[in-house]
A tleap script that builds the chain and sets N, CA, C and O, in Angstrom:
source leaprc.protein.ff14SB
mol = sequence {
  NMET TRP ILE SER ALA VAL MET LEU ALA LEU
  PHE LEU LEU GLN PRO ARG SER LEU SER ALA
  SER GLY THR ALA ILE ASP LEU HIE ALA THR
  PRO LEU LYS ALA MET ALA PRO ALA ASP VAL
  PHE ILE ARG VAL VAL ILE ASP ARG ASP ALA
  GLY ASN ARG GLN ILE ARG VAL ALA ILE GLU
  SER GLY VAL TYR PHE ARG ALA SER THR ILE
  GLU LEU ASP GLY GLU SER ALA PRO ARG VAL
  THR GLU ILE ALA PHE ARG GLY LEU PRO ALA
  GLY GLU TYR ASP LEU ARG VAL GLN VAL LEU
  ASP ALA ARG GLY HIE GLU ARG ALA GLY ALA
  SER CYS SER VAL THR ARG CPHE
}
set mol.1.N position { 2.058 21.522 -16.363 }
set mol.1.CA position { 0.519 21.198 -16.951 }
set mol.1.C position { 0.992 19.241 -17.194 }
set mol.1.O position { 0.466 18.232 -16.724 }
set mol.2.N position { 2.258 19.439 -18.183 }
set mol.2.CA position { 3.028 17.976 -18.809 }
set mol.2.C position { 3.354 17.590 -17.107 }
set mol.2.O position { 3.551 16.430 -16.746 }
set mol.3.N position { 3.361 18.100 -16.699 }
set mol.3.CA position { 3.321 17.148 -14.789 }
set mol.3.C position { 2.883 16.660 -14.107 }
set mol.3.O position { 3.337 15.816 -13.334 }
set mol.4.N position { 1.030 17.409 -14.310 }
set mol.4.CA position { 0.232 17.077 -13.908 }
set mol.4.C position { -0.375 16.109 -14.218 }
set mol.4.O position { -1.051 15.347 -13.527 }
set mol.5.N position { -0.063 16.107 -15.684 }
set mol.5.CA position { -0.117 14.732 -16.595 }
set mol.5.C position { -0.010 13.404 -16.492 }
set mol.5.O position { -0.747 12.431 -16.647 }
set mol.6.N position { 1.104 13.615 -16.191 }
set mol.6.CA position { 2.297 12.488 -15.785 }
set mol.6.C position { 1.647 11.802 -13.722 }
set mol.6.O position { 1.347 10.821 -13.042 }
set mol.7.N position { 1.760 12.769 -13.727 }
set mol.7.CA position { 1.334 12.627 -12.070 }
set mol.7.C position { -0.261 11.786 -12.193 }
set mol.7.O position { -0.809 11.099 -11.331 }
set mol.8.N position { -0.643 12.058 -13.297 }
set mol.8.CA position { -2.532 11.118 -13.579 }
set mol.8.C position { -2.494 10.124 -13.826 }
set mol.8.O position { -3.330 9.357 -13.349 }
set mol.9.N position { -1.276 9.567 -14.889 }
set mol.9.CA position { -1.151 8.586 -15.763 }
set mol.9.C position { -0.500 7.528 -14.389 }
set mol.9.O position { -0.978 6.433 -14.093 }
set mol.10.N position { 0.879 8.301 -13.580 }
set mol.10.CA position { 0.757 7.577 -12.729 }
set mol.10.C position { -0.136 6.657 -11.217 }
set mol.10.O position { 0.087 5.582 -10.661 }
set mol.11.N position { -1.263 7.844 -10.990 }
set mol.11.CA position { -2.250 6.997 -10.037 }
set mol.11.C position { -2.732 6.400 -10.970 }
set mol.11.O position { -3.837 6.007 -10.596 }
set mol.12.N position { -2.453 5.950 -12.480 }
set mol.12.CA position { -4.103 5.805 -12.053 }
set mol.12.C position { -3.684 4.237 -13.109 }
set mol.12.O position { -4.500 3.368 -13.415 }
set mol.13.N position { -2.520 4.258 -13.407 }
set mol.13.CA position { -1.648 2.907 -13.378 }
set mol.13.C position { -1.401 2.078 -12.851 }
set mol.13.O position { -0.958 1.036 -13.333 }
set mol.14.N position { -1.785 2.482 -10.813 }
set mol.14.CA position { -1.013 1.416 -9.130 }
set mol.14.C position { -2.083 0.837 -9.463 }
set mol.14.O position { -3.072 1.452 -9.862 }
set mol.15.N position { -2.016 -0.409 -9.343 }
set mol.15.CA position { -2.432 -1.677 -8.597 }
set mol.15.C position { -4.304 -1.577 -7.716 }
set mol.15.O position { -4.443 -1.566 -6.493 }
set mol.16.N position { -5.377 -1.523 -8.632 }
set mol.16.CA position { -6.559 -1.792 -7.494 }
set mol.16.C position { -7.065 -3.025 -7.778 }
set mol.16.O position { -7.138 -3.383 -8.954 }
set mol.17.N position { -7.492 -3.859 -6.730 }
set mol.17.CA position { -7.947 -4.955 -6.123 }
set mol.17.C position { -9.595 -4.856 -5.474 }
set mol.17.O position { -9.941 -4.070 -4.592 }
set mol.18.N position { -10.107 -5.439 -5.871 }
set mol.18.CA position { -11.413 -6.048 -5.620 }
set mol.18.C position { -11.801 -7.201 -4.776 }
set mol.18.O position { -11.620 -8.264 -5.369 }
set mol.19.N position { -12.284 -7.330 -3.563 }
set mol.19.CA position { -11.656 -8.537 -2.821 }
set mol.19.C position { -13.192 -9.292 -3.294 }
set mol.19.O position { -14.011 -8.937 -4.142 }
set mol.20.N position { -13.179 -10.523 -2.316 }
set mol.20.CA position { -14.685 -11.320 -2.214 }
set mol.20.C position { -15.874 -10.760 -1.505 }
set mol.20.O position { -17.081 -10.711 -1.742 }
set mol.21.N position { -15.011 -10.316 -0.457 }
set mol.21.CA position { -16.072 -9.183 0.189 }
set mol.21.C position { -16.658 -7.852 0.161 }
set mol.21.O position { -17.344 -7.112 0.866 }
set mol.22.N position { -15.884 -7.893 -1.345 }
set mol.22.CA position { -16.321 -6.401 -1.962 }
set mol.22.C position { -15.719 -4.488 -1.788 }
set mol.22.O position { -15.928 -3.405 -2.334 }
set mol.23.N position { -14.842 -5.105 -0.591 }
set mol.23.CA position { -13.945 -4.127 -0.396 }
set mol.23.C position { -13.237 -3.717 -1.389 }
set mol.23.O position { -12.875 -4.636 -2.124 }
set mol.24.N position { -12.824 -2.442 -1.763 }
set mol.24.CA position { -12.236 -1.923 -2.787 }
set mol.24.C position { -10.735 -1.349 -2.077 }
set mol.24.O position { -10.712 -0.365 -1.339 }
set mol.25.N position { -9.314 -2.274 -2.499 }
set mol.25.CA position { -8.947 -1.349 -2.210 }
set mol.25.C position { -7.005 -0.578 -3.570 }
set mol.25.O position { -6.206 -1.187 -4.281 }
set mol.26.N position { -7.140 0.613 -3.273 }
set mol.26.CA position { -6.003 0.995 -4.295 }
set mol.26.C position { -4.771 0.925 -3.639 }
set mol.26.O position { -4.590 2.002 -3.071 }
set mol.27.N position { -3.861 0.172 -3.457 }
set mol.27.CA position { -2.642 0.502 -3.570 }
set mol.27.C position { -1.451 1.631 -4.933 }
set mol.27.O position { -1.136 1.363 -6.092 }
set mol.28.N position { -1.134 2.770 -4.112 }
set mol.28.CA position { -0.149 3.398 -4.679 }
set mol.28.C position { 1.216 3.352 -4.282 }
set mol.28.O position { 1.259 3.031 -3.094 }
set mol.29.N position { 2.459 3.550 -4.803 }
set mol.29.CA position { 3.441 3.497 -4.002 }
set mol.29.C position { 4.302 3.915 -4.925 }
set mol.29.O position { 4.103 3.622 -6.104 }
set mol.30.N position { 5.413 4.678 -4.537 }
set mol.30.CA position { 6.119 6.155 -5.216 }
set mol.30.C position { 7.215 6.387 -4.510 }
set mol.30.O position { 7.194 6.468 -3.281 }
set mol.31.N position { 8.281 6.515 -5.226 }
set mol.31.CA position { 8.456 6.100 -6.145 }
set mol.31.C position { 9.043 4.326 -6.677 }
set mol.31.O position { 9.439 3.649 -5.729 }
set mol.32.N position { 9.086 3.725 -7.902 }
set mol.32.CA position { 8.788 2.184 -8.009 }
set mol.32.C position { 9.910 1.934 -8.376 }
set mol.32.O position { 10.245 0.792 -8.690 }
set mol.33.N position { 10.872 3.161 -8.415 }
set mol.33.CA position { 12.661 2.388 -8.953 }
set mol.33.C position { 13.158 3.515 -8.365 }
set mol.33.O position { 12.579 4.601 -8.384 }
set mol.34.N position { 14.010 3.339 -7.941 }
set mol.34.CA position { 15.129 5.074 -7.529 }
set mol.34.C position { 16.277 4.292 -6.598 }
set mol.34.O position { 15.950 3.467 -5.745 }
set mol.35.N position { 17.237 4.545 -6.787 }
set mol.35.CA position { 18.731 4.472 -5.898 }
set mol.35.C position { 18.425 4.839 -4.383 }
set mol.35.O position { 17.673 5.612 -3.788 }
set mol.36.N position { 19.681 3.606 -3.967 }
set mol.36.CA position { 19.418 3.456 -2.641 }
set mol.36.C position { 20.802 4.141 -2.323 }
set mol.36.O position { 21.840 4.436 -2.916 }
set mol.37.N position { 20.074 4.261 -0.659 }
set mol.37.CA position { 18.865 4.063 -0.137 }
set mol.37.C position { 17.994 5.202 -0.489 }
set mol.37.O position { 18.100 6.428 -0.518 }
set mol.38.N position { 17.176 4.402 -0.721 }
set mol.38.CA position { 15.881 5.198 -1.138 }
set mol.38.C position { 14.449 5.002 0.162 }
set mol.38.O position { 14.529 4.140 1.037 }
set mol.39.N position { 13.308 5.898 0.057 }
set mol.39.CA position { 11.886 6.294 0.390 }
set mol.39.C position { 11.146 5.353 -0.326 }
set mol.39.O position { 11.286 5.190 -1.538 }
set mol.40.N position { 10.444 4.790 0.297 }
set mol.40.CA position { 8.702 4.664 -0.374 }
set mol.40.C position { 7.835 5.281 0.167 }
set mol.40.O position { 7.839 5.284 1.398 }
set mol.41.N position { 6.969 5.892 -0.433 }
set mol.41.CA position { 6.000 6.175 -0.531 }
set mol.41.C position { 4.504 5.532 -0.470 }
set mol.41.O position { 3.963 5.368 -1.563 }
set mol.42.N position { 4.096 5.318 0.186 }
set mol.42.CA position { 2.678 4.411 0.501 }
set mol.42.C position { 1.296 5.271 0.448 }
set mol.42.O position { 1.076 6.278 1.122 }
set mol.43.N position { 0.347 4.628 -0.559 }
set mol.43.CA position { -0.679 5.507 0.180 }
set mol.43.C position { -2.286 4.613 -0.618 }
set mol.43.O position { -2.719 4.505 -1.766 }
set mol.44.N position { -2.803 4.062 0.968 }
set mol.44.CA position { -3.861 2.538 0.456 }
set mol.44.C position { -5.359 3.647 0.238 }
set mol.44.O position { -5.802 4.473 1.035 }
set mol.45.N position { -5.624 3.451 -0.478 }
set mol.45.CA position { -7.716 4.287 -0.519 }
set mol.45.C position { -8.711 2.707 -0.553 }
set mol.45.O position { -9.053 1.852 -1.370 }
set mol.46.N position { -8.828 2.940 0.528 }
set mol.46.CA position { -9.774 1.397 0.366 }
set mol.46.C position { -11.373 2.798 0.659 }
set mol.46.O position { -11.462 4.018 0.801 }
set mol.47.N position { -12.331 1.596 0.611 }
set mol.47.CA position { -13.366 1.888 0.693 }
set mol.47.C position { -13.380 1.128 2.522 }
set mol.47.O position { -12.830 0.255 3.193 }
set mol.48.N position { -14.753 2.544 2.643 }
set mol.48.CA position { -15.073 2.465 3.632 }
set mol.48.C position { -16.671 1.188 4.135 }
set mol.48.O position { -17.670 0.834 3.508 }
set mol.49.N position { -16.195 0.907 5.386 }
set mol.49.CA position { -16.694 -0.723 5.406 }
set mol.49.C position { -16.772 -0.975 7.095 }
set mol.49.O position { -15.715 -1.017 7.725 }
set mol.50.N position { -17.715 -1.095 7.595 }
set mol.50.CA position { -17.844 -1.743 8.631 }
set mol.50.C position { -17.070 -3.045 9.658 }
set mol.50.O position { -16.887 -3.263 10.856 }
set mol.51.N position { -16.792 -3.668 8.399 }
set mol.51.CA position { -15.991 -5.138 8.528 }
set mol.51.C position { -14.090 -4.880 8.825 }
set mol.51.O position { -13.306 -5.626 9.413 }
set mol.52.N position { -13.873 -3.730 8.247 }
set mol.52.CA position { -13.116 -3.135 8.184 }
set mol.52.C position { -12.497 -2.347 9.619 }
set mol.52.O position { -12.730 -1.270 10.170 }
set mol.53.N position { -11.603 -3.484 9.882 }
set mol.53.CA position { -10.425 -3.114 10.967 }
set mol.53.C position { -8.834 -2.688 11.419 }
set mol.53.O position { -8.501 -2.009 12.390 }
set mol.54.N position { -7.984 -3.308 10.402 }
set mol.54.CA position { -6.858 -3.000 10.287 }
set mol.54.C position { -6.295 -2.557 9.107 }
set mol.54.O position { -7.018 -1.982 8.293 }
set mol.55.N position { -5.681 -2.648 8.988 }
set mol.55.CA position { -4.373 -2.182 7.529 }
set mol.55.C position { -3.338 -2.839 7.868 }
set mol.55.O position { -3.306 -2.993 9.089 }
set mol.56.N position { -2.247 -3.415 7.190 }
set mol.56.CA position { -1.331 -3.977 7.672 }
set mol.56.C position { -0.251 -3.861 6.275 }
set mol.56.O position { -0.469 -4.675 5.377 }
set mol.57.N position { 0.367 -3.327 6.171 }
set mol.57.CA position { 1.530 -2.665 4.970 }
set mol.57.C position { 2.844 -4.143 5.535 }
set mol.57.O position { 2.810 -4.885 6.516 }
set mol.58.N position { 3.723 -4.051 4.533 }
set mol.58.CA position { 4.869 -5.072 5.032 }
set mol.58.C position { 5.805 -4.753 3.799 }
set mol.58.O position { 5.139 -5.083 2.818 }
set mol.59.N position { 6.787 -4.365 3.458 }
set mol.59.CA position { 8.030 -5.019 2.833 }
set mol.59.C position { 8.641 -5.334 3.144 }
set mol.59.O position { 9.064 -5.071 4.270 }
set mol.60.N position { 9.350 -6.503 1.983 }
set mol.60.CA position { 10.189 -7.260 2.285 }
set mol.60.C position { 11.525 -8.015 0.718 }
set mol.60.O position { 11.393 -8.399 -0.444 }
set mol.61.N position { 12.373 -7.890 1.464 }
set mol.61.CA position { 13.259 -8.256 0.250 }
set mol.61.C position { 13.493 -9.880 0.743 }
set mol.61.O position { 12.578 -10.597 1.149 }
set mol.62.N position { 14.783 -10.256 0.630 }
set mol.62.CA position { 15.613 -11.574 1.150 }
set mol.62.C position { 16.185 -11.278 2.301 }
set mol.62.O position { 16.366 -12.180 3.119 }
set mol.63.N position { 16.474 -10.295 2.506 }
set mol.63.CA position { 17.912 -9.832 3.810 }
set mol.63.C position { 16.590 -8.691 4.502 }
set mol.63.O position { 16.669 -8.845 5.721 }
set mol.64.N position { 15.729 -7.902 4.265 }
set mol.64.CA position { 15.244 -6.853 4.863 }
set mol.64.C position { 13.160 -7.309 5.020 }
set mol.64.O position { 12.333 -7.897 4.323 }
set mol.65.N position { 13.175 -6.595 6.343 }
set mol.65.CA position { 11.311 -7.234 5.930 }
set mol.65.C position { 10.953 -6.006 7.292 }
set mol.65.O position { 11.699 -5.875 8.263 }
set mol.66.N position { 10.039 -5.433 7.142 }
set mol.66.CA position { 9.556 -3.994 8.140 }
set mol.66.C position { 7.850 -4.099 7.410 }
set mol.66.O position { 7.365 -4.173 6.281 }
set mol.67.N position { 7.411 -4.055 8.691 }
set mol.67.CA position { 5.653 -3.890 8.256 }
set mol.67.C position { 4.988 -2.762 9.738 }
set mol.67.O position { 5.584 -2.452 10.769 }
set mol.68.N position { 3.680 -2.412 9.315 }
set mol.68.CA position { 3.343 -1.721 10.046 }
set mol.68.C position { 1.985 -2.037 10.036 }
set mol.68.O position { 1.704 -2.347 8.878 }
set mol.69.N position { 0.969 -2.115 10.780 }
set mol.69.CA position { -0.039 -2.488 11.211 }
set mol.69.C position { -1.033 -1.109 11.684 }
set mol.69.O position { -0.544 -0.459 12.609 }
set mol.70.N position { -2.273 -0.644 11.180 }
set mol.70.CA position { -2.934 0.801 11.514 }
set mol.70.C position { -4.373 0.107 11.964 }
set mol.70.O position { -4.967 -0.608 11.156 }
set mol.71.N position { -4.919 0.356 13.321 }
set mol.71.CA position { -6.442 0.214 13.264 }
set mol.71.C position { -7.095 1.135 12.152 }
set mol.71.O position { -6.659 2.044 11.446 }
set mol.72.N position { -8.360 0.497 12.299 }
set mol.72.CA position { -9.400 1.401 11.815 }
set mol.72.C position { -10.808 0.919 12.288 }
set mol.72.O position { -11.072 -0.276 12.421 }
set mol.73.N position { -11.793 2.039 12.562 }
set mol.73.CA position { -12.953 2.390 13.007 }
set mol.73.C position { -13.714 1.754 11.841 }
set mol.73.O position { -14.645 2.531 11.624 }
set mol.74.N position { -13.774 0.907 11.129 }
set mol.74.CA position { -15.003 0.359 9.965 }
set mol.74.C position { -15.341 1.865 9.434 }
set mol.74.O position { -14.483 2.610 8.961 }
set mol.75.N position { -16.736 2.208 9.583 }
set mol.75.CA position { -17.329 3.012 8.767 }
set mol.75.C position { -16.741 4.292 8.786 }
set mol.75.O position { -16.891 4.968 7.768 }
set mol.76.N position { -15.918 4.909 10.003 }
set mol.76.CA position { -15.602 5.780 10.504 }
set mol.76.C position { -13.828 5.854 10.410 }
set mol.76.O position { -12.980 6.278 11.195 }
set mol.77.N position { -13.774 5.396 9.424 }
set mol.77.CA position { -12.181 4.390 9.421 }
set mol.77.C position { -11.826 5.983 7.564 }
set mol.77.O position { -12.510 6.068 6.543 }
set mol.78.N position { -10.624 6.807 7.943 }
set mol.78.CA position { -10.403 7.203 6.846 }
set mol.78.C position { -10.155 6.469 5.643 }
set mol.78.O position { -9.420 5.483 5.585 }
set mol.79.N position { -10.830 7.005 4.614 }
set mol.79.CA position { -10.555 6.230 3.322 }
set mol.79.C position { -9.221 5.844 2.749 }
set mol.79.O position { -9.102 4.733 2.232 }
set mol.80.N position { -7.963 6.881 2.814 }
set mol.80.CA position { -7.244 6.888 2.670 }
set mol.80.C position { -5.781 6.967 3.742 }
set mol.80.O position { -5.679 8.030 4.354 }
set mol.81.N position { -5.069 6.293 3.901 }
set mol.81.CA position { -4.443 6.039 5.077 }
set mol.81.C position { -2.288 6.280 4.071 }
set mol.81.O position { -1.946 5.776 3.002 }
set mol.82.N position { -1.732 6.855 4.671 }
set mol.82.CA position { -0.148 6.830 4.165 }
set mol.82.C position { 0.830 6.142 4.917 }
set mol.82.O position { 0.489 5.726 6.025 }
set mol.83.N position { 2.057 5.934 4.494 }
set mol.83.CA position { 2.646 4.995 5.103 }
set mol.83.C position { 4.397 5.731 4.299 }
set mol.83.O position { 4.501 6.131 3.140 }
set mol.84.N position { 5.409 5.706 5.241 }
set mol.84.CA position { 6.690 5.720 4.581 }
set mol.84.C position { 7.994 5.024 5.000 }
set mol.84.O position { 8.104 5.095 6.224 }
set mol.85.N position { 8.873 4.471 4.509 }
set mol.85.CA position { 9.021 3.343 4.156 }
set mol.85.C position { 10.970 4.171 4.366 }
set mol.85.O position { 11.672 4.532 3.422 }
set mol.86.N position { 11.259 4.226 5.514 }
set mol.86.CA position { 12.900 5.214 4.670 }
set mol.86.C position { 14.118 5.109 4.718 }
set mol.86.O position { 14.718 5.442 5.740 }
set mol.87.N position { 14.612 4.737 3.883 }
set mol.87.CA position { 16.562 4.441 3.668 }
set mol.87.C position { 16.222 2.595 3.190 }
set mol.87.O position { 16.856 1.694 3.740 }
set mol.88.N position { 15.458 2.390 2.428 }
set mol.88.CA position { 15.553 1.300 1.980 }
set mol.88.C position { 16.823 0.819 1.128 }
set mol.88.O position { 17.113 1.365 0.064 }
set mol.89.N position { 17.330 0.090 1.502 }
set mol.89.CA position { 18.908 -0.478 1.000 }
set mol.89.C position { 18.859 -1.132 -0.604 }
set mol.89.O position { 17.869 -1.852 -0.736 }
set mol.90.N position { 19.217 -1.092 -1.127 }
set mol.90.CA position { 19.423 -1.642 -2.430 }
set mol.90.C position { 18.773 -3.246 -2.378 }
set mol.90.O position { 18.819 -3.945 -1.365 }
set mol.91.N position { 18.197 -3.646 -3.607 }
set mol.91.CA position { 17.408 -4.525 -3.788 }
set mol.91.C position { 15.321 -4.689 -4.081 }
set mol.91.O position { 14.421 -3.851 -4.130 }
set mol.92.N position { 15.350 -5.823 -4.175 }
set mol.92.CA position { 13.926 -6.101 -5.439 }
set mol.92.C position { 12.991 -6.212 -3.729 }
set mol.92.O position { 13.329 -6.810 -2.708 }
set mol.93.N position { 11.769 -5.380 -4.010 }
set mol.93.CA position { 11.006 -5.344 -2.830 }
set mol.93.C position { 9.354 -6.095 -3.075 }
set mol.93.O position { 8.663 -5.862 -4.066 }
set mol.94.N position { 9.034 -6.824 -2.175 }
set mol.94.CA position { 7.501 -7.014 -2.490 }
set mol.94.C position { 6.770 -6.460 -1.561 }
set mol.94.O position { 6.894 -6.794 -0.383 }
set mol.95.N position { 5.833 -5.458 -1.998 }
set mol.95.CA position { 5.159 -4.631 -1.117 }
set mol.95.C position { 3.281 -5.151 -1.385 }
set mol.95.O position { 2.584 -5.080 -2.397 }
set mol.96.N position { 2.980 -5.634 -0.038 }
set mol.96.CA position { 1.937 -5.814 0.184 }
set mol.96.C position { 0.821 -5.351 1.421 }
set mol.96.O position { 1.343 -5.158 2.519 }
set mol.97.N position { -0.142 -5.227 1.362 }
set mol.97.CA position { -1.176 -4.474 1.740 }
set mol.97.C position { -2.602 -5.522 1.919 }
set mol.97.O position { -3.235 -6.066 1.014 }
set mol.98.N position { -2.842 -5.583 3.407 }
set mol.98.CA position { -4.095 -5.925 3.377 }
set mol.98.C position { -5.072 -5.431 4.090 }
set mol.98.O position { -4.540 -4.813 5.012 }
set mol.99.N position { -6.220 -5.363 4.171 }
set mol.99.CA position { -7.319 -4.563 4.778 }
set mol.99.C position { -7.910 -6.283 5.652 }
set mol.99.O position { -8.458 -7.221 5.074 }
set mol.100.N position { -7.553 -6.192 7.136 }
set mol.100.CA position { -8.125 -7.153 7.679 }
set mol.100.C position { -9.444 -6.946 8.565 }
set mol.100.O position { -9.747 -5.775 8.795 }
set mol.101.N position { -10.314 -8.025 9.121 }
set mol.101.CA position { -11.517 -7.817 9.597 }
set mol.101.C position { -11.524 -8.120 10.836 }
set mol.101.O position { -10.589 -8.859 11.143 }
set mol.102.N position { -12.354 -7.780 11.842 }
set mol.102.CA position { -11.917 -8.442 13.878 }
set mol.102.C position { -11.226 -9.112 13.953 }
set mol.102.O position { -10.281 -8.955 14.726 }
set mol.103.N position { -11.408 -10.561 12.916 }
set mol.103.CA position { -10.737 -11.512 13.593 }
set mol.103.C position { -9.493 -11.965 12.820 }
set mol.103.O position { -9.160 -13.149 12.779 }
set mol.104.N position { -8.638 -10.715 12.044 }
set mol.104.CA position { -7.333 -10.643 12.002 }
set mol.104.C position { -7.250 -12.017 10.264 }
set mol.104.O position { -6.340 -12.726 9.834 }
set mol.105.N position { -8.705 -11.773 9.797 }
set mol.105.CA position { -8.771 -12.354 8.406 }
set mol.105.C position { -8.615 -11.065 7.372 }
set mol.105.O position { -8.918 -9.872 7.366 }
set mol.106.N position { -8.157 -11.734 6.763 }
set mol.106.CA position { -7.833 -10.596 4.754 }
set mol.106.C position { -9.054 -10.237 4.219 }
set mol.106.O position { -9.578 -11.055 3.462 }
set mol.107.N position { -9.668 -9.121 4.457 }
set mol.107.CA position { -10.718 -8.465 3.139 }
set mol.107.C position { -10.674 -8.335 1.730 }
set mol.107.O position { -11.316 -8.612 0.716 }
set mol.108.N position { -9.484 -7.712 2.170 }
set mol.108.CA position { -8.734 -7.499 0.574 }
set mol.108.C position { -7.123 -7.369 0.921 }
set mol.108.O position { -6.514 -7.164 1.971 }
set mol.109.N position { -6.625 -7.631 -0.753 }
set mol.109.CA position { -5.488 -6.944 -0.659 }
set mol.109.C position { -4.772 -6.601 -1.530 }
set mol.109.O position { -5.377 -6.463 -2.593 }
set mol.110.N position { -3.629 -6.373 -1.575 }
set mol.110.CA position { -3.245 -5.614 -2.904 }
set mol.110.C position { -1.753 -6.035 -2.765 }
set mol.110.O position { -1.372 -6.734 -1.825 }
set mol.111.N position { -0.681 -5.442 -4.033 }
set mol.111.CA position { 0.478 -5.557 -3.584 }
set mol.111.C position { 1.425 -4.966 -4.977 }
set mol.111.O position { 0.676 -4.688 -5.913 }
set mol.112.N position { 2.483 -4.795 -5.195 }
set mol.112.CA position { 3.246 -4.252 -6.121 }
set mol.112.C position { 4.733 -4.796 -5.736 }
set mol.112.O position { 4.835 -5.138 -4.558 }
set mol.113.N position { 5.863 -4.927 -6.512 }
set mol.113.CA position { 7.437 -4.786 -6.734 }
set mol.113.C position { 8.006 -3.216 -6.290 }
set mol.113.O position { 7.617 -2.328 -7.048 }
set mol.114.N position { 8.776 -2.833 -5.283 }
set mol.114.CA position { 9.816 -1.512 -5.969 }
set mol.114.C position { 11.608 -2.119 -6.034 }
set mol.114.O position { 12.142 -3.180 -5.710 }
set mol.115.N position { 11.998 -1.116 -6.493 }
set mol.115.CA position { 13.121 -1.395 -6.446 }
set mol.115.C position { 14.428 -0.648 -6.069 }
set mol.115.O position { 14.118 0.519 -5.830 }
set mol.116.N position { 15.281 -0.771 -5.973 }
set mol.116.CA position { 15.911 0.074 -4.889 }
set mol.116.C position { 17.135 -0.499 -5.668 }
set mol.116.O position { 17.273 -1.719 -5.764 }
set mol.117.N position { 18.006 0.353 -6.215 }
set mol.117.CA position { 19.200 -0.147 -6.750 }
set mol.117.C position { 20.760 0.817 -6.496 }
set mol.117.O position { 21.824 0.401 -6.955 }
savepdb mol mol.pdb
quit
């Protein structure tokens, strides 16, 4: 029971962003801090919208960069997308998620920081 309450609290404290296009995006990254090398698990929840065509997820520090782009099928796309970046070396990382339209323009975005020490 206590663990469920902690997980719910962590879920509710994650960033949520609403863009000018009205597309809502939730970004959940766990763990935010960990001993290196460590994995980071990312869950992106977005509102379904005909204009949503891609999700781009990037994680970077001063010496590390990795990105992944996932195609979306507008209103038919799943609301939840999960990605894992494995074996991150020590460092401060900026994690950025963007929802893009058919032209590659950002419709919504969210970001957070993760630390590996």
